[in-house]
C-alpha positions in Angstrom: 36.4 -7.5 27.9 34.7 -6.1 24.8 32.7 -8.3 22.5 33.6 -8.8 18.8 30.5 -6.8 17.9 31.6 -3.8 20.0 35.1 -3.9 18.5 33.7 -4.1 14.9 31.5 -1.1 15.7 34.3 0.9 17.2 36.6 0.2 14.3 33.9 1.0 11.7 33.0 4.3 13.4 36.7 5.2 13.7 37.0 4.9 9.9 33.8 7.0 9.5 32.0 4.2 7.7 28.3 3.4 7.8 27.2 -0.2 8.2 26.3 -0.2 4.6 29.7 1.0 3.5 31.5 -1.6 5.6 29.1 -4.3 4.2 29.9 -3.4 0.6 33.7 -3.5 1.3 33.5 -7.1 2.6 30.6 -8.5 0.5 27.9 -8.9 3.1 24.7 -7.0 3.8 24.3 -4.1 6.2 21.8 -6.3 8.2 24.7 -8.8 8.8 26.9 -6.0 10.1 24.1 -5.0 12.4 23.7 -8.5 13.7 27.4 -8.7 14.4 27.5 -5.4 16.2 24.6 -6.3 18.4 26.2 -9.7 19.1 23.2 -11.5 17.6 25.5 -13.4 15.3 29.3 -14.0 15.0 31.4 -13.5 11.8 32.7 -16.7 10.2 36.4 -17.2 9.6 36.3 -15.7 6.1 34.5 -12.6 7.3 36.9 -12.2 10.2 39.8 -12.2 7.7 38.0 -9.7 5.5 37.3 -7.4 8.5 40.9 -7.7 9.6 42.0 -6.6 6.1 39.8 -3.6 5.9 40.5 -2.5 9.4 44.2 -3.2 9.1 44.4 -5.2 12.3 44.7 -8.8 13.3 41.9 -11.3 13.9 43.1 -11.5 17.5 42.5 -7.8 17.9 38.9 -8.2 16.5 38.3 -11.0 19.0 39.5 -8.8 21.9 42.8 -10.6 22.5 45.9 -8.6 23.4 48.6 -9.9 21.1 51.3 -9.0 23.7 49.8 -11.4 26.2 49.5 -14.5 24.0 51.7 -17.3 25.0 52.2 -20.7 23.5 51.5 -23.4 26.1 53.6 -26.5 26.3 52.1 -29.3 24.2 50.8 -32.4 25.9 53.5 -34.3 24.1 56.3 -32.1 25.5 54.8 -32.3 28.9 54.7 -36.1 29.0 57.4 -37.2 26.6 59.7 -38.2 29.4 57.4 -41.1 30.2 57.5 -42.4 26.6 61.2 -42.3 25.8 
């Protein structure tokens, strides 16, 4: 499984952008982009949303999750409600 940093780098390079260009688009520094790509730091929720917007993808994709394999697990309430009714 790829890291978030690897995915960010791949998507940035696919767009033909430098770290500095991406940084300006989402309002961070090129140093921050470098830290993310080297997996030294992780983007916060706002940055993940900004990245998803500029890369035209989902946050799940940025995090390496395959949207076709995501399932909703039964809640604990649903699992045990028979014992409470």
